[in-house]
C-alpha positions in Angstrom: 144.5 96.4 115.8 143.1 96.0 119.3 139.5 97.2 119.6 138.7 96.2 123.2 140.7 95.8 126.5 142.3 92.4 126.3 141.8 91.6 130.0 138.1 92.1 129.7 138.0 89.9 126.7 140.0 87.1 128.5 137.7 87.2 131.5 134.6 86.6 129.4 136.1 83.7 127.4 138.4 82.1 130.0 136.2 79.1 130.9 135.5 78.1 127.3 139.2 77.8 126.4 140.2 75.7 129.4 141.0 72.8 127.1 142.8 75.0 124.6 140.4 74.9 121.7 136.7 75.1 121.1 134.3 73.8 118.4 131.7 75.6 116.3 128.8 75.2 118.8 131.0 76.8 121.6 131.9 79.6 119.2 128.3 80.4 118.7 127.7 80.3 122.5 130.5 82.7 123.1 129.3 85.2 120.5 125.9 85.0 122.2 127.5 85.6 125.6 129.2 88.7 124.1 125.7 89.8 123.0 127.0 89.9 119.4 124.1 89.4 116.9 125.4 87.0 114.2 124.2 85.3 111.0 124.8 81.5 111.3 125.9 81.2 107.7 128.5 84.0 108.0 130.0 82.6 111.2 130.1 79.1 109.8 132.2 80.2 106.8 134.5 82.4 108.9 135.0 79.5 111.3 135.8 77.1 108.5 138.4 79.6 107.1 139.9 79.9 110.6 140.2 76.2 111.1 143.3 75.7 109.0 143.9 72.1 110.2 140.3 71.1 109.4 140.0 69.7 112.9 136.6 71.2 113.7 138.1 73.4 116.5 139.8 76.8 116.8 142.3 78.5 119.1 141.7 81.6 121.3 143.5 83.6 118.6 141.2 82.2 115.9 138.2 83.2 118.0 139.5 86.7 118.5 139.8 86.9 114.7 136.1 85.7 114.3 135.0 88.2 117.0 136.8 91.0 115.3 135.4 90.1 111.8 131.8 89.9 113.1 131.8 92.7 115.7 134.4 95.2 114.6 132.7 97.7 112.3 135.5 99.8 110.7 133.0 102.5 109.6 131.7 102.9 113.2 135.2 102.8 114.6 136.1 105.7 112.2 133.1 107.6 113.5 134.1 106.9 117.1 137.6 108.3 116.5 136.1 111.6 115.1 134.3 112.0 118.4 136.9 110.7 120.9 139.7 113.2 121.8 142.2 110.3 122.3 140.6 107.8 119.9 140.1 105.4 122.9 137.5 106.9 125.2 134.5 109.1 124.7 133.9 111.4 127.6 130.3 112.2 128.7 130.5 115.8 127.3 131.6 114.5 123.9 128.8 111.9 123.9 126.3 114.7 124.6 127.8 116.8 121.7 127.6 113.8 119.3 123.9 113.1 120.2 123.0 116.7 119.7 124.9 117.5 116.5 125.2 114.2 114.7 122.0 112.4 115.9 119.8 115.5 115.8 118.7 115.2 119.4 119.0 118.7 120.7 117.1 118.0 123.9 119.7 115.5 125.1 121.6 116.4 128.3 124.2 114.7 130.5 121.6 112.7 132.4 120.4 111.0 129.2 124.0 110.4 128.0 124.9 108.9 131.3 121.9 106.5 131.0 123.2 105.4 127.6 126.7 104.7 129.1 125.1 102.7 131.9 123.1 100.7 129.5 125.6 100.0 126.7 129.2 100.3 128.2 130.4 96.7 129.2 133.6 97.8 130.9 133.0 98.8 134.5 136.0 101.1 134.8 134.9 103.2 131.9 131.3 103.2 133.2 132.4 104.5 136.6 134.3 107.4 135.0 131.2 108.3 132.8 133.1 107.3 129.7 132.3 105.1 126.7 134.8 102.8 125.0 134.5 101.8 121.4 132.9 98.6 122.6 130.1 100.6 124.3 129.8 103.0 121.4 129.5 100.1 119.0 126.7 98.5 121.1 124.9 101.8 121.2 125.2 102.5 117.5 123.9 99.0 116.6 121.0 99.0 119.1 117.3 99.9 118.8 118.2 103.4 120.0 119.9 104.0 116.6 117.3 102.4 114.3 116.1 104.5 111.4 112.4 104.3 112.4 111.4 106.9 115.1 110.7 105.2 118.4 108.0 107.8 119.2 106.1 106.5 116.1 106.1 103.0 117.5 103.2 104.0 119.8 99.9 105.7 118.9 100.6 109.4 118.8 98.1 110.8 116.3 94.8 112.4 117.1 92.4 109.4 117.2 89.2 111.5 117.9 88.5 112.5 114.3 85.7 110.9 112.1 86.6 107.5 110.6 86.7 108.9 107.1 89.7 111.0 108.1 92.0 108.0 108.4 93.8 105.6 106.2 92.8 102.1 107.3 94.9 98.9 106.9 92.7 96.7 104.7 92.7 93.2 103.2 91.1 91.7 100.1 89.7 88.2 100.0 91.2 87.7 103.4 90.2 84.0 103.5 92.5 83.1 100.6 96.1 82.1 101.3 97.0 81.5 97.7 95.5 82.2 94.3 91.9 83.3 93.4 90.8 80.3 91.4 91.8 76.9 92.9 93.8 77.9 96.0 92.8 77.0 99.6 90.6 79.1 101.9 91.9 79.0 105.4 91.2 80.5 108.8 94.9 81.5 109.0 94.2 84.2 106.4 92.2 86.0 109.0 94.5 85.4 112.0 97.5 86.4 109.9 96.0 89.6 108.6 94.9 90.6 112.1 98.4 89.9 113.5 99.7 92.3 110.8 97.5 95.1 112.1 94.8 94.8 109.4 91.6 96.7 110.4 89.3 95.8 107.5 88.7 92.1 106.6 86.7 90.8 103.6 84.3 87.8 104.0 82.7 86.3 100.9 79.5 84.6 102.2 77.6 81.9 100.3 74.8 79.5 101.2 76.2 76.3 102.7 74.8 72.8 103.5 72.5 72.3 106.5 71.6 76.0 106.5 75.1 76.9 107.6 76.8 79.7 105.5 80.3 79.1 104.1 83.1 81.4 103.0 84.9 81.0 99.7 85.6 82.7 96.4 82.3 82.1 94.5 82.2 80.4 91.1 85.8 79.1 91.6 87.4 75.9 92.9 88.8 77.6 96.0 88.0 75.5 99.1 85.2 76.4 101.6 85.3 77.2 105.3 82.5 77.7 107.8 81.3 81.3 108.3 80.9 80.4 112.0 84.6 79.4 112.4 85.7 82.6 110.6 83.8 84.8 113.1 85.3 82.7 116.0 88.8 83.3 114.8 88.2 87.0 114.2 86.7 87.2 117.8 89.9 85.6 119.1 92.5 87.7 117.2 90.6 91.0 116.6 92.3 93.2 119.2 95.6 91.4 119.9 97.6 93.9 117.9 95.4 97.0 117.7 92.7 98.4 120.1 91.0 100.3 117.3 87.8 99.3 115.5 87.7 96.4 113.0 85.5 96.4 109.9 84.1 93.2 108.5 83.4 93.8 104.9 80.8 91.2 103.8 80.4 90.3 100.2 77.1 88.7 100.8 75.6 86.2 98.4 73.5 84.3 100.9 69.7 83.8 100.9 67.8 85.7 103.5 67.4 82.5 105.5 71.2 82.0 105.8 71.7 85.7 106.3 69.7 85.3 109.5 72.1 82.6 110.6 75.0 84.9 109.9 73.4 87.6 112.0 73.0 85.1 114.9 76.6 84.1 114.7 77.8 87.7 114.6 75.7 88.6 117.6 76.4 85.6 119.7 80.1 85.1 119.0 81.2 88.8 119.0 78.9 89.8 121.8 79.6 93.3 123.2 82.4 93.8 120.6 79.8 94.0 117.8 78.4 97.5 117.0 74.6 97.0 117.1 73.5 100.6 117.4 74.8 104.2 117.3 76.6 105.6 120.3 74.0 106.2 123.1 71.3 105.2 120.5 71.3 108.8 119.2 71.3 109.5 115.5 74.8 110.9 114.7 75.6 113.7 112.3 79.0 112.4 111.3 81.0 109.1 111.5 82.4 108.3 115.0 86.1 108.3 115.7 88.5 105.4 116.1 88.8 106.4 119.8 85.1 106.1 120.4 85.0 102.7 118.8 87.9 101.0 120.6 87.5 97.3 120.8 84.4 97.4 118.6 83.6 95.5 115.4 81.5 97.0 112.6 79.7 95.2 109.8 80.0 96.6 106.3 77.1 95.3 104.1 74.1 96.5 102.1 71.3 97.8 104.3 67.5 98.2 104.2 66.5 101.8 104.6 68.2 104.4 106.7 70.1 104.5 109.9 67.3 106.6 111.4 64.8 103.8 110.7 67.1 101.2 112.2 67.4 103.2 115.4 63.6 103.7 115.5 63.1 99.9 115.3 65.6 99.2 118.2 64.3 96.6 120.6 61.9 95.0 118.1 62.3 91.4 116.8 63.6 91.5 113.2 63.8 87.7 112.6 61.8 86.4 109.6 61.6 89.8 108.0 63.1 90.5 104.6 63.7 93.7 102.7 64.1 94.0 99.0 65.5 96.8 96.8 66.6 97.2 93.3 70.1 98.1 92.1 71.5 98.8 88.6 73.3 95.8 87.2 77.1 95.8 87.5 78.9 97.6 84.7 81.1 95.7 82.2 84.3 97.1 83.8 83.2 96.0 87.3 82.5 92.6 86.0 86.1 92.5 84.9 87.1 93.7 88.4 85.4 90.8 90.2 85.5 87.2 88.9 82.7 86.2 91.3 80.4 87.5 88.6 80.7 85.6 85.3 81.7 87.8 82.4 78.7 88.7 80.2 77.8 91.5 77.8 77.0 94.9 79.2 73.3 95.0 79.9 71.6 98.1 81.5 69.1 96.4 83.7 68.2 96.4 87.4 68.4 93.4 89.8 66.5 92.7 93.0 68.5 92.2 96.2 67.0 90.5 99.2 68.4 91.4 102.6 67.4 89.8 105.9 66.4 92.6 108.3 68.3 90.8 111.2 71.6 91.3 109.2 70.6 94.7 107.9 70.1 96.0 111.5 73.7 95.2 112.3 74.9 97.6 109.7 75.3 101.0 111.5 78.2 103.2 110.3 79.3 101.2 107.2 76.4 100.8 104.8 77.6 99.7 101.4 76.3 101.9 98.6 76.9 101.4 94.9 79.1 104.1 93.4 77.5 105.9 90.5 79.4 109.2 90.2 80.9 111.8 92.4 77.9 114.1 91.6 75.5 111.4 92.7 77.3 110.9 96.0 77.4 114.6 96.7 73.6 114.9 96.2 72.3 111.6 97.6 74.9 109.7 99.8 74.6 109.7 103.6 77.8 110.1 105.7 77.5 106.5 107.0 77.4 105.1 103.5 80.6 103.9 101.7 81.5 102.8 98.2 83.6 100.0 96.8 85.3 100.8 93.5 87.4 98.4 91.4 91.0 99.4 90.7 90.5 100.0 87.0 87.6 102.4 87.5 89.3 104.0 90.5 92.5 104.5 88.4 90.6 106.3 85.7 88.8 108.5 88.2 92.1 109.3 89.9 93.6 110.4 86.6 90.7 112.3 85.1 89.0 113.8 88.2 91.6 113.7 91.0 90.3 116.7 93.0 86.7 115.4 92.8 88.0 112.0 94.0 89.8 113.7 96.9 86.7 115.7 97.9 84.7 112.4 97.8 87.1 110.7 100.2 87.0 113.7 102.5 83.3 112.9 103.1 82.9 109.1 102.6 84.8 105.9 103.3 86.0 104.5 100.0 87.2 101.0 99.4 89.4 100.0 96.5 89.7 96.3 95.5 91.9 94.5 92.9 90.6 93.7 89.4 89.3 90.1 89.0 91.9 89.2 86.3 94.5 89.1 89.1 94.0 85.3 89.3 97.3 84.7 91.0 96.4 87.2 93.8 98.8 89.8 92.6 98.4 93.4 93.9 98.1 96.9 92.5 100.2 99.7 93.8 98.2 101.1 96.8 100.1 104.4 96.7 98.0 105.9 93.8 94.8 105.5 95.8 96.2 106.7 99.1 97.2 109.8 97.1 93.6 110.7 96.5 92.6 109.9 100.1 91.0 106.5 99.7 90.8 105.0 103.2 90.2 101.3 102.6 92.8 100.3 100.0 92.4 96.5 100.0 95.3 94.2 99.1 95.9 90.5 99.0 97.9 90.1 102.2 99.1 86.6 101.3 101.1 88.0 98.3 104.6 89.2 99.0 106.2 91.9 96.9 106.6 95.7 96.5 102.9 96.4 97.0 102.7 94.7 100.4 106.1 96.2 101.3 104.5 99.6 100.8 101.4 98.6 102.8 103.5 97.2 105.7 105.9 100.2 105.7 103.1 102.8 105.7 101.2 101.2 108.6 104.3 100.8 110.8 103.4 104.4 111.7 101.1 105.4 114.6 102.0 102.3 116.7 101.0 99.8 114.0 97.4 100.5 115.0 96.1 100.1 111.4 94.8 103.7 111.5 96.7 106.7 110.1 95.3 110.3 110.3 95.3 111.6 106.7 97.2 114.9 106.0 95.0 118.0 106.4 94.7 118.6 102.7 93.0 115.2 102.3 90.6 116.0 105.2 89.6 119.6 104.4 86.2 119.9 102.7 87.4 122.9 100.7 90.6 121.2 99.6 91.9 121.9 96.1 94.6 119.2 96.4 95.4 116.9 93.6 98.4 114.6 93.4 99.1 115.7 89.9 99.5 119.4 90.5 101.1 120.2 93.9 99.6 123.1 95.7 101.3 125.8 97.8 100.0 124.2 101.0 102.6 121.4 100.7 106.0 121.9 102.2 108.7 120.3 100.1 111.5 118.4 101.8 115.1 117.9 100.7 116.2 114.4 101.7 119.8 113.3 101.7 120.7 109.7 102.4 124.4 108.7 102.7 124.6 104.9 102.2 127.7 104.0 104.3 127.8 100.2 104.6 126.0 96.9 105.0 126.4 94.3 107.8 126.0 90.6 107.6 123.7 90.8 104.5 121.9 87.6 103.6 124.1 85.5 101.3 122.6 85.0 97.9 120.2 82.1 97.6 122.2 81.0 94.6 125.6 81.1 96.3 127.3 78.1 97.9 129.2 80.4 100.2 128.5 83.5 102.2 129.4 85.7 99.3 127.2 88.1 97.2 127.8 91.1 94.9 125.4 93.5 96.7 123.9 96.8 95.5 121.3 99.0 97.1 118.3 100.7 95.6 116.8 103.7 97.4 113.2 104.2 96.1 110.7 106.9 96.9 106.9 106.3 96.5 104.4 109.1 96.8 102.6 111.5 94.5 103.8 111.0 90.8 106.2 113.9 90.9 108.0 112.3 93.9 108.5 108.8 92.5 112.2 108.3 92.2 114.9 105.5 92.3 118.6 105.7 92.8 121.1 102.8 92.8 124.5 102.3 94.4 127.5 100.7 92.8 128.1 97.0 93.2 130.5 95.7 95.9 132.0 92.5 94.6 132.1 89.3 96.7 131.2 90.8 100.0 127.9 90.2 101.8 129.5 90.4 105.3 130.7 94.0 105.4 130.3 95.9 102.0 131.1 99.6 102.0 129.5 102.1 99.6 129.9 105.6 101.0 127.5 107.0 98.4 125.1 109.9 98.8 121.6 110.1 97.3 119.5 113.3 97.3 115.8 113.6 96.6 113.5 116.6 96.4 110.2 115.5 97.8 107.1 117.7 97.1 104.6 116.0 99.4 106.5 114.5 102.3 103.4 113.4 104.2 102.5 110.8 101.5 106.1 109.7 100.8 107.5 106.3 101.6 111.2 105.4 101.4 112.2 101.9 100.4 115.7 100.4 100.8 116.2 97.3 98.6 119.4 95.2 98.7 120.0 92.9 95.7 122.8 90.6 94.6 123.9 91.3 91.1 123.9 88.0 89.2 124.6 89.5 85.8 124.4 92.9 84.1 120.6 92.2 83.5 119.6 90.1 86.5 119.6 90.6 90.2 118.6 88.4 93.2 116.5 90.0 96.0 118.3 89.9 99.4 116.2 92.1 101.6 114.2 95.4 102.0 112.9 97.9 104.4 110.1 100.4 103.8 109.0 103.3 106.1 107.3 106.7 105.9 109.6 109.5 105.2 108.4 111.5 108.2 109.0 108.4 110.5 112.7 108.5 109.6 115.2 109.5 112.3 118.0 111.8 111.3 121.7 111.1 111.8 123.6 107.8 111.8 121.1 105.0 111.7 120.7 101.3 111.2 118.2 100.1 108.5 117.0 96.6 109.4 116.3 94.2 106.5 113.3 92.0 105.9 112.8 89.0 103.6 110.2 88.8 100.8 107.8 87.3 103.3 108.3 90.0 105.8 110.6 88.1 108.2 113.2 90.1 110.0 116.7 89.1 108.8 118.5 90.4 111.9 121.4 91.1 112.1 121.4 92.0 108.4 121.3 95.8 108.1 122.4 98.9 106.3 124.3 101.7 108.0 123.2 105.1 106.7 123.3 108.8 107.6 119.9 110.6 107.1 119.3 114.3 106.8 116.2 116.1 105.6 114.7 119.6 106.0 111.9 121.8 104.7 113.0 123.8 101.7 
């Protein structure tokens, strides 16, 4: 069946077939010339199947077959025919109607539709007549214009003038590690990589090094050491390449006062004007500043001597050589289990003395670390510029037993969650349970691929990948009664319907010697406990190139603002074992409605283009 004007096709490929046949490299060049995205493995196997004489070359008819196999999408052709009066051309008025009704773009007019024809229609005659052929329609439907992620969410669109505690902040744990927690290497790439992924809170474990030069590594382990100075140099270089919004350096500081002074000098001299060294206009604030007011600024998160008022009063005086000391209750048994930097020992209720160099303390302005005691203690004694770090085990108990108190705490104070120390292989906890109670700095091991990092990456795609997401109103309101375990009347439930239509050029199974797979798709919802859900498609046997499912999944989502949708494609190896092929995760409210392409990414987060799913999305408030 012909799907494009033959003369146009011949004009494009004429030169290549002057000698009658072409080889594999020329086939790839031609597909590129047609602007057809292709997977090398799929084209290779289709070419081999077309080369019946095993000569390494194919005829023009063979090439047309390859083009049709790769480019012709039956499911999109069927859709085109439902919109085209004569099944051959789509007039401008019909395109407008399709965009409004099927793609849920009510604001579209003929001017916008004409621009799409000009952009995607390859055949001049159709373009002149303000029409779209199937060729143009196909190019439009497989373009960025029809991706599932809303284009308007690819830029910063949220209010960035609220206090810092009102945002989720993309955060990394043990950022210097690129492998496990015990013997793996520490590497500067850990910092560069996290920053290039939009991370806005980095962790730096600082220890005394030789020649009065601090080092960064995972204390009491065999992980390798890197220079604190070079870490700050790399951070200075990469800090604002992806996001303009403030960066927090979370110091786990084990250095002597003497080397803390060296740290302070490095931070001041290397970061320069980027470093926050005082409150805005040197005036004592009454609340945390906003991301907007701290653009291109770097904050130090560390323990601090005294109050912010005292720091501002000392501004301009020389702090070198001065040391402060304060007592803190010994770490609890549970927190010891959370952090392997502290050797495991019996629970002893005693206090320890901590020495802080005043020069480093003075650099802590809006992010003073304060030991978490209880929600009541924080309400009575904690300053707005103080934050807490809570291990995942303790945080999980608090989220289960005192969810609303936890939410009210995070309304007021920046709260950091970190993985338990027994995660020696750098595995991650599920961040969703802590986002659900409003925790802003939910720190993950960015070097470890898997579901947890998929959720992290998917969530922070939103708001232009800036690393800052404005929390829902019920996680910001001081009078909030919200708890993720009992949904309040303030939430507006959503009915989500996803029709899984087809897949295109899916990655072949890593265990297959051909381009075959037995693919299935899982659609997963992550959010408050009541919204967690998973539905699975049937298996399509032996087809990774163009599997068709035509299955519909429906989800009732109680708290849409916190919900993430994850598409996972697997190859069924047996009734009990599947091989991961690709995934894509995004916030529910960042999903476009209508016919959409879902891109697929590898375990390591690499775009597997042109591998994709073709779906129809529909959701509305109930």
